[in-house]
C-alpha positions as CSV (number, residue, x, y, z in Angstrom):
1,M,48.4,-23.4,-42.6
2,A,49.2,-19.7,-43.5
3,G,52.7,-19.5,-45.1
4,R,53.1,-23.2,-45.4
5,Q,53.2,-24.9,-49.0
6,V,51.4,-28.2,-49.0
7,V,53.3,-30.6,-51.0
8,V,50.8,-32.5,-53.5
9,A,51.3,-36.2,-54.4
10,F,50.5,-36.5,-57.8
11,D,51.9,-39.9,-57.9
12,D,49.1,-41.1,-55.9
13,P,46.5,-42.4,-58.0
14,S,43.6,-42.5,-55.7
15,A,44.4,-38.6,-54.7
16,N,44.5,-38.0,-58.3
17,E,41.3,-39.9,-59.1
18,E,39.4,-37.8,-56.4
19,F,40.8,-34.6,-57.9
20,L,39.8,-35.5,-61.3
21,E,36.3,-36.7,-59.9
22,W,36.1,-33.3,-58.3
23,L,36.8,-31.7,-61.9
24,R,34.2,-33.7,-63.4
25,E,31.7,-32.6,-61.3
26,H,32.7,-28.8,-61.9
27,V,33.7,-28.5,-65.3
28,H,30.2,-27.0,-66.0
29,E,31.6,-24.0,-63.9
30,P,34.2,-21.3,-65.3
31,L,37.4,-22.9,-64.1
32,T,40.8,-20.9,-64.3
33,L,44.3,-22.4,-64.2
34,A,45.0,-20.0,-61.2
35,Q,42.0,-21.3,-59.2
36,L,43.0,-25.2,-59.7
37,A,46.4,-24.2,-58.9
38,S,45.5,-22.6,-55.8
39,Q,43.1,-25.3,-54.7
40,Q,45.8,-27.6,-55.5
41,H,48.5,-25.8,-53.6
42,V,50.8,-25.9,-56.3
43,S,52.2,-23.1,-58.8
44,E,50.1,-23.1,-62.1
45,R,53.3,-24.3,-63.7
46,S,53.5,-27.2,-61.4
47,L,49.9,-28.1,-62.1
48,V,50.2,-28.0,-65.8
49,R,53.3,-30.1,-65.7
50,K,52.2,-32.7,-63.1
51,F,48.7,-33.0,-64.7
52,R,50.1,-33.7,-68.4
53,Q,52.4,-36.2,-66.7
54,T,49.4,-37.8,-64.9
55,T,47.0,-37.9,-67.7
56,G,48.8,-37.3,-70.9
57,M,46.4,-34.2,-71.7
58,S,46.7,-30.5,-70.8
59,V,44.5,-29.0,-68.1
60,F,41.9,-27.7,-70.6
61,D,42.1,-30.4,-73.0
62,W,41.0,-32.7,-70.6
63,I,38.6,-30.4,-69.3
64,S,37.3,-29.8,-73.0
65,Q,37.1,-33.8,-73.4
66,E,35.3,-34.0,-70.2
67,R,32.6,-31.2,-71.2
68,V,32.0,-32.9,-74.6
69,N,31.8,-36.4,-72.7
70,Q,28.9,-34.7,-70.7
71,A,27.4,-33.1,-73.5
72,K,27.4,-36.8,-75.2
73,S,25.3,-37.9,-72.1
74,L,22.8,-35.2,-72.1
75,L,22.2,-35.7,-76.1
76,E,21.7,-39.2,-75.5
77,T,19.3,-39.1,-72.6
78,T,17.2,-35.6,-73.0
79,D,15.6,-33.3,-75.4
80,F,17.5,-30.2,-74.3
81,P,18.2,-27.9,-77.2
82,V,21.8,-28.0,-78.0
83,G,22.4,-24.3,-76.8
84,E,21.3,-25.4,-73.2
85,I,23.3,-28.4,-73.3
86,A,26.5,-26.3,-74.1
87,A,25.4,-23.7,-71.1
88,M,25.0,-27.0,-68.9
89,V,28.2,-28.2,-69.4
90,G,30.4,-24.9,-69.4
91,F,31.0,-24.1,-72.7
92,G,28.6,-21.1,-72.6
93,T,27.6,-21.0,-76.4
94,S,26.4,-23.5,-78.9
95,E,29.3,-22.6,-81.3
96,T,32.0,-23.3,-78.5
97,L,30.2,-26.5,-78.1
98,R,30.2,-27.0,-81.9
99,R,33.9,-26.6,-82.4
100,N,34.8,-28.7,-79.4
101,F,32.5,-31.6,-80.6
102,D,33.5,-31.9,-84.0
103,R,37.3,-32.0,-82.6
104,H,36.9,-34.7,-80.0
105,V,34.0,-36.8,-81.7
106,G,33.8,-35.8,-85.4
107,A,30.3,-34.8,-85.5
108,L,28.0,-32.3,-84.8
109,A,26.2,-32.3,-81.5
110,G,22.6,-32.7,-83.3
111,A,23.6,-35.1,-85.7
112,Y,25.3,-37.1,-82.8
113,R,21.9,-37.1,-81.0
114,V,20.2,-38.3,-84.4
115,M,22.6,-41.2,-84.8
116,F,22.6,-42.5,-81.5
117,R,18.8,-42.3,-81.2
118,R,18.9,-44.4,-84.5
119,R,21.4,-46.8,-83.4
120,V,19.5,-47.3,-80.1
121,A,16.1,-47.8,-81.9
122,R,17.4,-50.5,-84.2
123,T,19.0,-52.5,-80.9
124,D,16.0,-52.3,-78.7
125,G,12.9,-51.2,-81.1
126,S,12.0,-48.0,-79.2
127,P,11.9,-44.6,-80.4
128,M,14.4,-43.4,-78.0
129,G,15.9,-46.6,-76.5
130,K,15.5,-48.5,-73.3
131,G,16.2,-46.2,-70.2
132,V,16.7,-43.0,-72.1
133,S,14.9,-40.4,-70.3
134,A,13.8,-36.9,-71.9
135,S,13.7,-35.4,-68.3
136,R,14.9,-31.8,-68.0
137,N,15.5,-32.7,-64.3
138,S,19.0,-33.6,-65.0
139,R,21.6,-31.5,-64.1
140,I,25.4,-31.9,-63.8
141,G,27.5,-31.8,-60.4
142,D,26.7,-31.0,-56.8
143,R,27.8,-27.9,-55.8
144,S,27.6,-28.3,-52.1
145,R,30.3,-30.8,-51.6
146,S,33.5,-30.3,-50.1
147,V,36.4,-29.7,-52.5
148,P,39.2,-32.9,-52.7
149,T,42.6,-31.9,-53.4
150,L,45.6,-34.3,-54.1
151,A,46.8,-33.1,-50.4
152,G,43.4,-33.9,-48.8
153,T,39.9,-32.7,-48.9
154,V,39.1,-29.0,-48.1
155,S,35.4,-27.9,-47.1
156,P,34.0,-24.9,-49.0
157,R,34.7,-21.4,-47.4
């Protein structure tokens, strides 16, 4: 495949969803535009343009939103400290999580956890809510999987 550019079908919904699912599983990792474009066999400029056309968001706004979604899930289901959750979802520091969480959710992470647990406790009577686990065994992403691209699936090198 050396020297050949793979044409990526951003208009293929199943390929798009496969790539977005891969991103969801890897948002906790440091991701660069160059790395993502290389993986998709497109230029950085093409990735930025086509990603926005497909999702309505920039690549890094989408990644930030997904990291916040994963942080919300961990805040709802674990007792991990906010700083640990920040590192687990790829924000690195609790300050970065705080800024992004406030921007996307309109609340601080710790306050969100308290509000969520109070709301759940009111609906089912338990202190944390049905099905809410405080386990520290939950980790995000399976790093051993092959890498789906919009042009097909690529195994890790």
